[in-house]
N, C-alpha and C positions, 0 to 999 in steps of 0.2 A: 562839582564840591567830589572833593576826597572822600571815600566811603571809610570809614574806621572796622577795622576788624574786632570782634571781640572772644574771647576763647568760651567755649561749650561750656553752658551751666552759669555763665555769667552775664547772661541775657540782661537780668534787671539793672545791674551797676551800669551797663552800658548805655539804656535807656535814660538811666539817672542822670546819668554824667553828662547825655547830648540834651537833658531836657534842660540843666542848670545853666548851659551853655547860650540854649536859645534863651534861657529867660534873662539873662542878664544883658542880650545883645536887643532881644526884641518886648523884653515885657511879656507878663503875664498873656494879653490880648494875642501874644504873638507864637503862645506854644499851642500847639493842636498834636496829637498822638502821631498823625501819619508824618510829618514833619519832625519830629522825634525820631523816628525808624528811619527818615533819611538821613537824618545828621549821624544816626547811630549805625548806621548802614544795613539796614535789616527790612526785611520786607514788612510793606504797611499794614498788615496782618499781625506783625509780630508782638505788637507790644498788649496785645489781648490777653496774653498768656499771664503777663503781670498788673496791664491795667485795663481793666472792662470799659475804663472812661477817663473822662478828661480829670474829673475830679479826684480820683483815684490817685492819679498822677501827683496833680496840685497837693495833696495830703502828702505823700511821702516824703515830697520835696520839702514841704512846713517841717515835719517830723526831722531832715535833715537840717533845717536849718536851727530847731533848736537844738539841737546835739550843739552844733557849730557853736552857735551861739553861746552856749552855754562854757564849752572848752575856751575860748577865745578870753571872755572873762575869767574863768580860772586862771588863766595862765597868767593874765595881768596882774589878777590880784597877789599870785603866786610868788611873782616877782618883784613886789611892791614892800615895805615895811609892815610889821603887821598889826601896826597900832590902828583906832577906828577911822581917824579922818584920811589915812594912807589909801587904806583897804577900799572906803568910799570914793574915795578920786582914781585910784587904780579901776575899780568896776567901770566907772562911766566912761573912762580912758578905753576899755575894755571893749564898753557896748559901741562905741562911737567908730572904734575902729570897725567892728564886725559892718556896722551900717554904710559906711563908706566902701568898707571892700567889697560889699553884695546889696547893694541898694534894692534891687527887684527882689531879691530871694527873703529880706530884710523885709519889703512890704508885704509880701505877700503871707510872710507867718501872722502877720497882725492885721489882714484880710477875712474877717471870720467865715463870710459867706462861699470863699474860694474853695476850702478844703471841707473835709466830713470831722467834728469834733464830736463824733463818736467812735472814732478809732481808737483802741488801745494804746499802739505806739505813741501817734499823734499826742493824747491826753499825759500819758508817762513823761514823754520828752517837753511839754510844756512844765509841768509840775515839779521836775526836776530844774528846769530854770528858775520857776516860782520859788521853790525852796532855797536854791541861790541867794536871791533877792532878800529872805528872809534872814537868814546867816548875815548877809551882807550890813544889813540893816540891825543888825541886833545891838551892836557895842553901842551905836547910837541910840536905839530905844534905853539903853539902860543908862545912858549918859544922863538922860531926859527923865527919868524913874519911869517909865512906862512898862509897867507889867498888866496890864489888860491886851486880850488880845486884838478885841477893838481898836484901840489905840494905838496898838504895835501896827497893826495893819494900817491905819491912816498915815501914818509915819512911812511905813514900806510901798505906799500909792503914792507921797509925795515924792519920794526918792525917784520911783519907776519915772512919774510923769514928767519930772525934770530932764532925765537923763533920754527919755523917750522922746520927749518935746526937741530936746536939743540936736538928737539925733536927726528926725524929721527937719530940721532947720537947714541942719550941714547936707543932707542928701536933696534938698529941694535948690539948692543955690541960696538961699538966705540968708547964711553966714557962711564967709569963709572958713578953711579949717585956720588958717592962718594968723586971723584976726583975733584980737584981744578978746571981745568978748566969746569968743568961741570953746575959749576953758574956764570959763569963769563960775557958770551957773553952778554947777554942782560942789565945789570947793568953796563958793561962798554959802552954800547949804549947811556944808561938812563943815567949814567955822562954824557958821551960827549955832549948827547941834551942841559940838563940841565944848562951845563956850559959855553955853547955857547951863544954869545949875536947877535939877527940879524943885518945882516948888515945894515950898513947905506945908508940909500938914498942921492942919489947925488943929 
């Protein structure tokens, strides 16, 4: 294996880059600090300067995952029309694109025991993605006349569950990205939401 050089002061990034490569080829089970050091071309003791244990490394990877995820969904939405249904569909497309392009990182992000959820950076990245979901769902909640936070939260969880389940079906090979069913779920929900009318108040 050819060892990769890294610039002085950039060890952390070199280790993370190596870890992401191993994660996608071997899964989280194949990820070790010694293996990451070897892939990065450094001594086996070098990771300890930034990652004292494997959980701290997984936490850093998970944080990066949520940041990348947010950016991919944002980019997809920015390229779509600004109306509510189009934004929901674009967010779903970005969600699926991220999961398919980095399936092991996607799995890691939602594997709670693997990472340290008391880590401030991870919590901030996760909350940023959560706020993005709320913003994308806001027009749908308005269309349904939902004003209570609990009601809007239920809608957000419905949309998230649909997109997340869809993503897992794709990366587990239960759905083909080319099949007619692969793009229907969130579109059906978007059509249903925006064709609905708020219930009349008594």
